[in-house]
N, C-alpha and C positions, 0 to 999 in steps of 0.2 A: 675796849671791845668794839667791833663794828656792827653794822647793820647786817651784814651776812653771817653773823653769830646768832642771829635770832632763829631759833628752831623750835618749834614750828612757827611759821608766819601766822600771826592771828587774823582770822577772817574778821571783817568789818574795820578793823584798825589798820589792815594793810594799806587802804587807801591813803592814809596819812603817812606811815612808815616808809612808803615808796617814793614820797616825794623828797626824801633826804638821801643824799649820796652815800655809798658804802665807805664811810670814813668812821674813824674813832668816835665814840659818843662825845667826848669832851672837845674834840675838833669840830664836830658838829653843832655843839651848844655855842662855840665861839663864832664859827662861819655864819651860823643862822640866829644870831643874838636879835632880840626885839629891835635894837636900834638899826641892824642891818636888814631885816626882814621889812620892817615897817619904816623904811629909810626916809621918806618924803613927808615929814611932820607938816610942813606947809600946805600939802595938798589934803592931807587927813584934816587938818583944821579947816580948810576951806570947805570941805564938805559938810562939816558940822553935823546938822541934823538932817541932811537930805537923805532921801531913799530913792531906789530906782523903780520901786513898785509899791503899791499899798501893802501894809503888812509886814514889810521887810525892816530889818534892823538898820540903824544908823551906823556910821563908822564907830561912834563911841560905844554903842551896844555891841558891836563886834569885838572891839578891844576888851571890854568888860567880860564878854564871853571867852575869849581866849585865855585871859587871866584866870577866871573861875576854871575853866577846863585844866589849865596847867596845875592848879592846886589840887584838883581831884585826881589827876593822873599821878602827881607826885605822892599823894597820899597812898594810893594803889601800890605804887612801887614800894613805898616804905613798908605796907603791911606785908607784901610778898617777899621782899627781901629779908625780912625779919622772921620768915618761915611761918607766917599766919596763913592757914589754908582756908579761912572764912570765905565763902563766895560773896562777892560784893556786887551790890546792885549797881544797874545804871543811874543815870539822872536825867531829869527832864529839862533840857536846856531852855525851853520857850518858858518854863516856870521860873526859872533862874532869871532870865531876861527881864521877865515882867515885874521883878522884885528887887531891881537895883536902883541906884540913883545915877546911873551913867549919863542921863540927859542933863544933869546939872553939874557935870564934871567937864573939865577941858581934856583935850586930847593930850596936852602936856603932862597933865596930872595922872591919866591913865597910863601913859608911856613910862612915867617914873615907877609907878606901881608894877608895872609889867617888868621893868628891869629889875627891881627889887625881888620880885617872885622868882624870876629866872636864876638870880644869884642864889637863892634859898634852893632851888631844885638842884643846881650844880654842886652845892655844898653836900646835899643829900647823896647824890651819886658819888661824889668823892669819898664819901665814907662807906662805900660798898666795896667788898673785894669781889673777885671773879665769882666765887660760889653764890654769893648774895645776889648779884645782879643778874644771874641767870635763874634765880628762883622764880617760879611762877605760881599763878593762882587763877581764878576765875573771876572775872569781871565783865558784866554785860554779856553773859552768856559765851564768853570766849576765854579759852585759856590763853594766858599772856604772861610774859616774864617782865620783871623789873626793866631789863634792858629795852624790851619792846616798848614799854611805857614811855621811857626816856625819848625814844624816836618818835612816838606819838606826840608828845609834848612839842617837839621841834616841827614835824609835818603838819600838825594841825594849825600851828600859827601860820605856815606856808600857805596851806590850803585857803586859810581865810583872806590873806593878802592877795593871793591870786584872784579870789572873788572881788575884793575891792578894785583891784586893777581892771578886771573885765566888765564890771557892771556899774561901779561908782565913778570912776575917773572920768568917764564920758558925761557925768552931770556938770562937770566943770567947764566944758566947751562953750 
């Protein structure tokens, strides 16, 4: 299934979904794998604990956030694909970020975890048929399908790498 099969397009989450090409979900998972989106590990490592403004996250915090978010979106996709109509709450990303050990981890370690979480997400989606992947539920006040959540996973990672390129890479000059 492709991005264009998402109907309706969920508000709020569309900002991430629309960062992904209109290609098959599994092609998208491959094209936008963690290693391909976060492809310059040496730059990410060089940034280490640098921030571009007070109160902003480090690159390691961003990686941890993207990993946490992927787990949450996959969980939501699991619930909805299994026909669970429980309304799912949002989550407080700042609370999550304040309660990690990202600062004590390496970029390499975080990337390894990211790759493993992505493999798990892909396996989850491989075990959904078309009916399951199109099932939807309410998460963070938005009606959203399991398919859309798959594209959120991919687009959210792209979004944060765009932020790193735009706001963090200049710290290395």
